[in-house]
Backbone bond lengths (Angstrom), bond angles and torsions (degrees), N, CA, C in turn:
res aa  C-N    CA-C-N  psi(-1)  N-CA   C-N-CA  omega(-1)  CA-C   N-CA-C  phi
1 X - - - 1.458 - - 1.521 109.76 -
2 X 1.317 115.96 149.47 1.466 120.96 177.38 1.524 109.46 -104.33
3 X 1.332 115.60 133.42 1.464 123.17 178.40 1.520 107.73 -122.92
4 X 1.329 116.53 129.25 1.459 120.40 -174.22 1.520 110.91 -135.43
5 X 1.330 115.44 156.76 1.464 122.42 179.13 1.524 108.56 -140.33
6 X 1.350 115.66 136.20 1.465 119.33 -173.61 1.525 109.28 -155.20
7 X 1.322 117.07 118.45 1.463 121.75 170.92 1.524 106.96 -83.29
8 X 1.327 116.65 112.53 1.470 120.58 -170.26 1.528 113.04 -91.53
9 X 1.341 117.88 2.93 1.467 121.58 172.99 1.519 112.80 55.37
10 X 1.332 115.46 41.47 1.476 121.32 174.01 1.533 112.69 57.16
11 X 1.336 116.35 32.41 1.469 122.32 178.97 1.529 112.21 59.41
12 X 1.340 116.89 30.27 1.468 120.40 -175.28 1.521 113.74 -101.65
13 X 1.326 117.97 -6.13 1.448 118.70 -178.51 1.510 112.93 92.62
14 X 1.326 115.23 -162.57 1.455 120.09 -166.75 1.517 115.84 -109.11
15 X 1.309 118.77 -16.76 1.461 119.32 -164.99 1.521 112.32 -114.01
16 X 1.318 115.64 127.02 1.458 120.65 179.50 1.525 110.91 -68.23
17 X 1.319 115.15 142.37 1.466 121.50 174.35 1.523 107.11 -104.28
18 X 1.309 117.26 106.47 1.462 120.87 -173.85 1.530 111.73 -68.91
19 X 1.327 116.95 -14.82 1.462 120.19 -178.41 1.526 113.56 -90.83
20 X 1.312 117.00 -7.52 1.464 120.66 -177.19 1.526 108.81 -131.52
21 X 1.310 116.71 118.78 1.454 120.50 179.30 1.527 109.91 -62.76
22 X 1.319 115.73 120.99 1.463 120.32 179.12 1.511 114.31 75.09
23 X 1.328 116.98 4.25 1.457 120.24 -178.46 1.517 111.76 -96.53
24 X 1.331 116.15 171.70 1.458 121.34 -179.23 1.520 110.08 -134.85
25 X 1.310 114.80 151.35 1.454 123.22 -173.46 1.532 109.27 -90.75
26 X 1.309 116.79 118.65 1.462 121.39 -177.21 1.527 109.03 -139.12
27 X 1.340 117.23 68.96 1.468 120.34 -172.53 1.519 113.71 -64.69
28 X 1.326 118.15 -24.79 1.470 120.70 -179.56 1.526 111.42 -92.55
29 X 1.342 116.51 2.14 1.465 121.60 178.91 1.529 111.17 54.63
30 X 1.334 115.69 47.53 1.458 121.27 -178.82 1.525 109.89 -70.70
31 X 1.333 116.11 137.58 1.454 121.86 175.11 1.530 108.26 -85.01
32 X 1.335 116.55 92.11 1.457 119.65 -174.81 1.524 112.13 -70.49
33 X 1.325 118.05 -22.75 1.463 119.72 177.19 1.535 110.18 -62.60
34 X 1.337 116.05 -45.49 1.463 120.03 178.69 1.515 110.93 -66.58
35 X 1.335 116.31 -39.45 1.469 120.94 178.90 1.529 110.20 -62.29
36 X 1.319 116.87 -45.57 1.468 120.59 -179.09 1.525 110.55 -68.36
37 X 1.320 117.55 -34.75 1.460 120.19 174.07 1.525 111.08 -59.22
38 X 1.321 117.02 -40.11 1.471 120.89 178.02 1.521 110.87 -64.72
39 X 1.333 116.40 -37.91 1.461 120.57 177.59 1.522 110.16 -64.68
40 X 1.330 116.44 -45.93 1.466 120.45 177.17 1.524 109.98 -57.33
41 X 1.315 116.99 -43.71 1.460 121.34 179.39 1.522 111.92 -59.24
42 X 1.327 116.51 -37.94 1.469 119.92 -179.04 1.523 112.69 -71.57
43 X 1.333 117.10 -20.60 1.464 120.81 -176.17 1.525 113.54 -102.19
44 X 1.328 117.00 -12.85 1.466 121.14 179.51 1.525 109.15 -111.11
45 X 1.316 115.78 95.72 1.456 120.73 -179.30 1.532 112.06 -115.01
46 X 1.326 116.43 -29.63 1.462 122.09 -175.88 1.528 108.91 -113.36
47 X 1.320 116.96 155.20 1.459 121.10 -178.18 1.523 113.13 -61.21
48 X 1.337 118.17 -21.94 1.464 121.28 179.94 1.526 112.75 -92.75
49 X 1.338 118.11 -7.38 1.461 120.79 179.93 1.530 110.11 -68.31
50 X 1.330 115.73 148.57 1.463 120.69 -179.56 1.523 109.45 -150.79
51 X 1.327 116.17 143.71 1.461 121.06 174.90 1.521 108.64 -129.92
52 X 1.330 115.25 138.63 1.459 122.54 177.70 1.521 108.42 -107.88
53 X 1.331 115.96 127.89 1.454 121.65 178.03 1.519 109.21 -112.12
54 X 1.332 116.16 128.99 1.466 121.08 173.01 1.532 108.96 -102.30
55 X 1.325 116.02 155.76 1.468 123.69 -177.41 1.528 111.57 59.26
56 X 1.320 115.72 46.32 1.459 121.56 174.46 1.523 107.28 -81.10
57 X 1.320 117.01 103.10 1.467 121.22 -180.00 1.523 109.83 -172.01
58 X 1.310 115.64 140.67 1.451 121.66 162.14 1.526 107.65 -155.66
59 X 1.300 118.77 -173.53 1.465 121.14 -175.00 1.530 112.19 -65.00
60 X 1.324 116.24 -27.51 1.464 121.11 176.59 1.528 108.95 -107.13
61 X 1.311 115.94 58.54 1.457 121.44 -172.50 1.527 112.61 -55.89
62 X 1.309 116.73 -46.94 1.464 120.12 -179.32 1.524 110.78 -65.51
63 X 1.331 116.44 -38.49 1.461 119.51 177.93 1.529 111.12 -66.99
64 X 1.333 116.46 -32.81 1.467 119.78 177.96 1.525 110.40 -64.79
65 X 1.332 115.76 -42.25 1.463 119.53 177.76 1.529 109.85 -62.19
66 X 1.328 116.53 -46.34 1.459 120.32 -179.77 1.529 111.36 -64.78
67 X 1.332 116.77 -31.82 1.465 121.22 178.45 1.527 110.59 -57.23
68 X 1.330 117.42 -45.31 1.460 120.30 -179.71 1.522 111.61 -72.13
69 X 1.325 116.99 -38.10 1.466 119.67 177.09 1.525 110.23 -61.62
70 X 1.316 116.87 -42.22 1.462 120.97 -178.74 1.517 113.04 -69.53
71 X 1.328 116.92 -17.05 1.465 120.41 176.79 1.525 112.48 -94.82
72 X 1.328 116.41 14.71 1.459 119.43 169.78 1.506 116.07 99.07
73 X 1.334 118.03 16.96 1.458 120.72 -177.47 1.527 111.16 -116.07
74 X 1.315 114.93 159.31 1.462 121.99 166.09 1.521 107.14 -100.11
75 X 1.322 117.08 137.42 1.461 120.79 -178.86 1.525 108.41 -125.41
76 X 1.334 115.67 130.46 1.462 122.38 -172.68 1.525 110.56 -119.35
77 X 1.339 115.74 140.61 1.460 122.30 177.12 1.512 107.48 -160.21
78 X 1.311 117.09 170.58 1.456 120.80 -172.62 1.527 114.62 -87.44
79 X 1.321 118.46 -8.51 1.459 121.02 177.68 1.528 107.47 -91.73
80 X 1.332 117.15 119.67 1.455 121.20 -177.69 1.527 111.39 -64.83
81 X 1.332 115.45 151.57 1.463 120.33 -179.76 1.524 112.16 -56.91
82 X 1.331 117.42 -34.60 1.463 119.37 -178.26 1.527 112.01 -68.31
83 X 1.331 116.71 -11.38 1.455 121.20 177.82 1.526 109.83 -106.90
84 X 1.319 116.68 42.94 1.459 120.46 -176.71 1.525 112.64 -54.72
85 X 1.317 117.32 -36.53 1.458 119.49 179.70 1.526 110.33 -63.72
86 X 1.324 116.71 -38.35 1.465 120.52 177.61 1.530 110.05 -66.76
87 X 1.319 117.33 -39.71 1.459 120.84 178.09 1.516 110.28 -60.00
88 X 1.306 116.88 -41.64 1.461 120.65 -178.52 1.526 112.18 -72.37
89 X 1.344 117.32 -28.96 1.463 120.09 -179.27 1.518 112.55 -72.76
90 X 1.334 117.40 -31.95 1.466 120.50 -179.20 1.527 109.52 -66.20
91 X 1.324 116.27 135.02 1.459 121.06 -174.21 1.518 113.92 -79.74
92 X 1.318 117.49 -11.16 1.465 120.18 169.18 1.518 109.13 -168.00
93 X 1.316 115.04 154.65 1.462 121.66 -179.73 1.525 109.59 -129.29
94 X 1.319 115.05 155.57 1.453 121.63 162.81 1.528 106.05 -101.23
95 X 1.320 116.44 125.71 1.460 121.03 -179.30 1.521 109.44 -127.42
96 X 1.331 114.85 157.41 1.465 121.86 171.55 1.519 107.36 -115.06
97 X 1.327 116.77 140.92 1.456 121.73 179.95 1.522 109.12 -127.87
98 X 1.331 115.22 133.80 1.460 122.37 176.67 1.531 108.49 -135.48
99 X 1.326 115.85 174.46 1.451 119.25 167.26 1.531 109.00 -66.25
100 X 1.326 117.27 155.73 1.464 120.16 -174.72 1.524 112.41 -62.90
101 X 1.308 117.70 -32.89 1.463 120.66 -177.11 1.527 111.81 -94.25
102 X 1.292 117.76 27.01 1.460 121.94 -177.58 1.529 111.14 -81.10
103 X 1.348 117.56 147.58 1.468 120.79 176.43 1.531 113.82 -81.79
104 X 1.335 118.75 -2.52 1.459 120.22 178.65 1.533 110.50 -62.14
105 X 1.337 116.22 142.77 1.454 123.21 177.46 1.523 109.35 -130.95
106 X 1.338 114.99 148.02 1.456 119.48 177.03 1.526 109.54 -86.50
107 X 1.330 116.29 143.33 1.465 122.71 172.42 1.523 106.98 -104.71
108 X 1.321 116.46 113.08 1.459 120.53 -176.58 1.531 110.62 -77.25
109 X 1.321 118.28 139.85 1.466 121.49 178.88 1.521 111.61 -77.70
110 X 1.322 115.65 165.40 1.454 120.86 174.72 1.527 109.16 -62.47
111 X 1.331 117.40 143.63 1.474 120.33 -175.57 1.525 113.92 -58.77
112 X 1.334 117.99 -27.95 1.462 119.95 -175.44 1.530 113.22 -78.19
113 X 1.311 117.91 -11.05 1.462 120.54 -179.47 1.523 109.78 -72.99
114 X 1.324 116.13 131.14 1.458 121.15 -178.31 1.529 111.66 -85.77
115 X 1.334 114.72 168.11 1.470 123.00 174.30 1.530 111.91 53.68
116 X 1.332 115.71 45.03 1.458 119.56 -176.80 1.525 113.22 -68.77
117 X 1.322 117.26 -17.09 1.462 119.48 175.53 1.520 112.60 -72.62
118 X 1.339 117.60 -12.25 1.466 121.57 -174.16 1.528 113.78 -93.65
119 X 1.334 117.85 1.61 1.458 119.10 177.40 1.525 109.41 -153.97
120 X 1.313 115.44 162.48 1.464 121.66 174.53 1.523 107.64 -149.17
121 X 1.337 116.33 143.18 1.467 122.78 178.51 1.517 108.19 -118.97
122 X 1.331 116.25 127.61 1.455 122.09 -179.47 1.529 110.16 -121.82
123 X 1.331 115.06 148.42 1.464 120.51 -178.36 1.524 110.41 -131.75
124 X 1.327 115.10 134.85 1.459 123.03 171.06 1.523 106.08 -112.05
125 X 1.322 114.86 89.66 1.468 120.74 -168.16 1.514 112.57 -61.10
126 X 1.311 117.76 -38.14 1.459 120.89 -175.94 1.522 112.55 -65.77
127 X 1.349 116.76 -18.38 1.463 120.70 177.54 1.526 112.07 -116.00
128 X 1.332 116.00 12.13 1.471 121.84 178.51 1.529 111.30 50.48
129 X 1.320 115.16 47.93 1.455 121.20 -175.16 1.529 110.35 -122.77
130 X 1.332 116.01 127.50 1.458 121.94 174.84 1.529 108.86 -125.32
131 X 1.327 115.22 140.26 1.460 121.82 -179.80 1.518 108.84 -131.02
132 X 1.320 116.92 136.64 1.459 121.03 168.48 1.527 108.27 -115.40
133 X 1.323 115.09 130.76 1.461 121.59 174.08 1.516 107.92 -119.95
134 X 1.333 116.51 145.46 1.456 119.67 -174.83 1.522 110.86 -152.63
135 X 1.322 114.64 166.85 1.457 122.79 171.68 1.516 106.54 -124.75
136 X 1.311 117.42 112.02 1.466 121.79 -174.85 1.518 110.26 -80.99
137 X 1.338 115.61 110.44 1.462 120.90 176.73 1.519 111.40 -132.26
138 X 1.330 117.88 4.76 1.457 120.47 -169.88 1.525 109.16 -157.95
139 X 1.333 116.65 149.28 1.469 120.74 177.70 1.521 112.02 -58.80
140 X 1.333 117.02 -31.25 1.463 119.76 -179.83 1.521 111.43 -66.56
141 X 1.323 116.78 -36.89 1.460 119.97 176.89 1.520 110.21 -68.57
142 X 1.326 117.10 -41.87 1.463 119.78 178.14 1.530 110.80 -61.86
143 X 1.317 117.38 -36.60 1.468 120.66 178.07 1.528 110.92 -64.62
144 X 1.339 116.78 -41.39 1.470 120.33 177.21 1.516 110.50 -60.96
145 X 1.320 116.39 -44.27 1.460 120.83 -176.79 1.524 111.08 -68.59
146 X 1.322 117.44 -42.30 1.463 119.43 178.72 1.527 111.13 -62.99
147 X 1.321 117.65 -34.53 1.465 120.34 174.50 1.521 110.71 -62.46
148 X 1.330 116.46 -39.13 1.465 120.12 177.54 1.528 111.41 -63.90
149 X 1.324 116.92 -39.26 1.467 119.77 177.68 1.524 110.85 -62.70
150 X 1.314 117.11 -37.02 1.467 121.27 -178.06 1.526 112.32 -76.37
151 X 1.334 116.08 -36.93 1.468 119.87 -176.16 1.524 113.22 -80.59
152 X 1.337 116.86 -25.30 1.469 123.34 -178.78 1.536 110.61 53.07
153 X 1.317 115.73 41.21 1.463 120.82 178.18 1.524 111.65 -87.66
154 X 1.331 116.85 -24.38 1.457 122.01 179.41 1.529 108.73 -105.83
155 X 1.322 115.79 133.40 1.472 119.01 179.96 1.527 112.43 -74.67
156 X 1.333 116.88 -23.65 1.465 120.80 -178.38 1.528 108.92 -136.02
157 X 1.327 115.77 132.21 1.466 123.03 175.34 1.525 106.52 -123.99
158 X 1.325 117.12 118.77 1.464 118.78 -175.31 1.519 110.82 -146.06
159 X 1.314 115.01 162.86 1.457 120.17 177.14 1.507 112.50 143.79
160 X 1.325 114.55 -160.42 1.463 122.40 179.41 1.528 108.06 -94.77
161 X 1.345 116.69 101.05 1.459 121.74 -178.47 1.524 111.39 -75.41
162 X 1.332 117.73 -27.41 1.473 123.59 165.95 1.526 113.81 65.76
163 X 1.336 118.75 16.89 1.466 119.86 -176.54 1.525 109.17 -160.93
164 X 1.331 117.01 109.95 1.464 120.76 -177.49 1.525 112.24 -63.12
165 X 1.331 116.90 -40.54 1.464 120.14 -178.59 1.518 111.23 -65.03
166 X 1.311 116.83 -39.09 1.461 120.52 178.95 1.529 110.95 -65.65
167 X 1.320 116.59 -40.37 1.469 120.77 177.24 1.522 110.22 -60.86
168 X 1.333 117.07 -44.41 1.468 120.18 178.14 1.530 111.02 -61.00
169 X 1.326 115.91 -40.03 1.473 120.68 178.00 1.530 110.40 -61.41
170 X 1.330 116.90 -47.44 1.460 120.73 -178.67 1.524 110.90 -62.76
171 X 1.311 117.09 -39.21 1.463 120.37 178.88 1.527 112.25 -70.70
172 X 1.318 117.16 -24.03 1.469 120.39 -177.70 1.523 113.85 -85.33
173 X 1.335 117.02 -13.00 1.457 120.53 -171.75 1.527 114.01 -86.45
174 X 1.301 117.58 0.02 1.466 121.52 177.30 1.531 112.07 57.36
175 X 1.349 116.08 40.70 1.456 120.30 173.11 1.529 109.42 -67.27
176 X 1.321 116.51 170.55 1.463 121.00 -178.80 1.528 111.84 -82.88
177 X 1.327 115.58 38.76 1.459 122.22 179.42 1.523 109.44 -132.43
178 X 1.316 115.33 153.22 1.463 119.64 170.57 1.520 108.81 -122.47
179 X 1.304 115.47 147.45 1.462 123.93 -174.59 1.523 108.51 -93.86
180 X 1.328 116.97 122.49 1.464 120.10 178.50 1.521 112.61 -77.66
181 X 1.316 116.53 -21.94 1.468 121.51 -175.77 1.521 109.35 -97.02
182 X 1.316 116.84 143.02 1.461 121.67 177.68 1.522 109.95 -113.16
183 X 1.311 116.62 160.19 1.460 121.46 -174.36 1.520 113.80 -67.37
184 X 1.328 117.90 -17.41 1.463 119.49 179.85 1.530 112.24 -84.10
185 X 1.330 117.27 -5.84 1.455 120.11 174.82 1.525 109.25 -80.67
186 X 1.323 116.35 157.41 1.460 121.09 177.34 1.518 108.24 -116.38
187 X 1.331 115.91 110.58 1.458 120.34 177.27 1.525 111.43 -108.08
188 X 1.328 117.34 -27.84 1.474 122.17 176.75 1.514 107.01 -115.48
189 X 1.328 116.02 108.91 1.455 121.25 -167.11 1.528 114.93 -70.73
190 X 1.338 120.00 -42.23 1.466 118.13 -176.98 1.529 113.55 -57.23
191 X 1.332 117.40 -38.46 1.471 120.82 -179.56 1.518 112.76 -99.13
192 X 1.358 116.67 -3.09 1.471 120.99 -179.92 1.536 111.10 56.01
193 X 1.334 116.13 46.69 1.458 121.54 -177.35 1.524 110.51 -125.52
194 X 1.336 115.05 171.26 1.465 122.29 -179.93 1.519 109.46 -113.99
195 X 1.334 116.59 65.01 1.465 119.89 -177.21 1.528 112.23 -87.28
196 X 1.325 117.53 -10.18 1.468 121.00 172.41 1.530 107.42 -92.11
197 X 1.336 117.56 131.72 1.462 119.96 -173.17 1.521 111.00 -139.02
198 X 1.327 114.01 161.70 1.461 122.89 172.14 1.521 107.61 -131.10
199 X 1.322 116.67 117.22 1.458 121.86 173.76 1.524 108.47 -108.56
200 X 1.329 116.37 131.51 1.464 121.67 177.56 1.526 108.10 -123.17
201 X 1.324 116.89 148.46 1.456 119.49 176.97 1.523 109.48 -62.67
202 X 1.307 116.34 151.44 1.456 121.79 -172.40 1.526 113.54 -67.65
203 X 1.336 116.88 -10.17 1.468 119.62 174.16 1.521 111.29 -64.81
204 X 1.347 116.17 -23.58 1.452 120.23 178.30 1.529 109.05 -88.72
205 X 1.311 115.96 88.62 1.460 119.38 179.53 1.529 109.53 -79.85
206 X 1.316 115.57 -178.36 1.472 120.25 -173.05 1.529 112.46 -64.16
207 X 1.330 117.70 -19.67 1.460 120.07 179.63 1.530 111.88 -75.64
208 X 1.333 117.20 -16.68 1.469 121.52 -177.03 1.529 112.75 -104.90
209 X 1.332 116.62 -8.64 1.461 121.77 -176.80 1.523 109.72 -120.65
210 X 1.306 115.95 127.69 1.464 121.10 169.36 1.521 106.23 -114.44
211 X 1.321 116.07 96.78 1.465 121.57 -175.15 1.519 109.41 -87.95
212 X 1.319 116.08 119.72 1.455 121.30 -177.61 1.517 113.25 -87.72
213 X 1.329 116.11 2.39 1.450 119.75 175.85 1.508 112.76 74.64
214 X 1.326 114.79 -145.11 1.457 122.55 -174.65 1.524 109.43 -103.46
215 X 1.326 116.47 132.27 1.461 121.38 179.51 1.524 109.05 -115.37
216 X 1.318 116.52 123.94 1.461 122.62 176.71 1.533 109.11 -85.10
217 X 1.331 115.95 133.04 1.464 119.94 -179.54 1.527 112.62 -124.69
218 X 1.318 118.34 -15.63 1.465 123.68 -175.21 1.538 111.67 61.91
219 X 1.326 116.36 21.58 1.462 120.95 179.63 1.519 112.39 -106.25
220 X 1.329 117.77 -4.04 1.458 122.05 -176.48 1.519 108.51 -158.68
221 X 1.347 116.01 168.52 1.462 119.10 173.07 1.530 111.44 -82.26
222 X 1.339 116.85 -0.14 1.461 122.63 172.20 1.521 109.19 -112.75
223 X 1.309 116.77 161.49 1.455 123.29 172.92 1.527 110.08 -104.24
224 X 1.315 115.66 163.74 1.469 121.82 -179.95 1.524 110.01 -84.54
225 X 1.339 115.66 141.36 1.455 122.61 167.30 1.524 107.34 -110.87
226 X 1.319 117.70 131.55 1.463 119.49 -178.23 1.526 110.08 -149.31
227 X 1.337 116.01 146.59 1.460 120.22 178.71 1.517 109.94 -153.44
228 X 1.327 114.30 159.42 1.458 121.92 174.44 1.521 109.05 -100.84
229 X 1.321 116.17 132.89 1.460 122.80 175.09 1.517 106.87 -107.27
230 X 1.320 117.11 118.20 1.449 121.49 -171.94 1.519 113.98 -102.00
231 X 1.347 116.79 3.16 1.472 119.67 -178.10 1.515 110.39 -61.97
């Protein structure tokens, strides 16, 4: 199965616009939603394949979700469909995308947990596999993730860690995980850093992981991380 992670930068592309606060430079008026859909299509070939997207948001947030559903995918997030207004109000989401006939299931968090748009937990029960993906923007999210490192309940922890010092701390604590990404890789282009990471439990040795490294797409200010899990 292929597992991938990609911060899509709110479908805004890769290049900062220094003249517009929070804006991005898109002189060719590229439709990054369609481009990213093509990328998702290239990474989802098998029913067990899954891709996690961070910063899923644009002005037509609900239409963006429907866009992927209409192209043959299932899309998972922690905001229920009946709360569509809440989904649209959140400025970004972490979502998981699979083929429609995939056996992956979402694990919903307890209602009292805050910032539920910033993470998603998926389970492939038939292979006893759980994954949490997140976008670290708040101490509360970091606390959730550090609890996951301590509990070792998820076999894979991946996403946009967004903090080099925190990544070094996690790697120094001798948790039961190993980091597939190294600091010399570039996952976040503006700062030339590796703030996007994939941690797998140490049971997954090199014979079970085919890590494809970093893939440049020119569709975001982040690059894609993707690997094959052969267990």
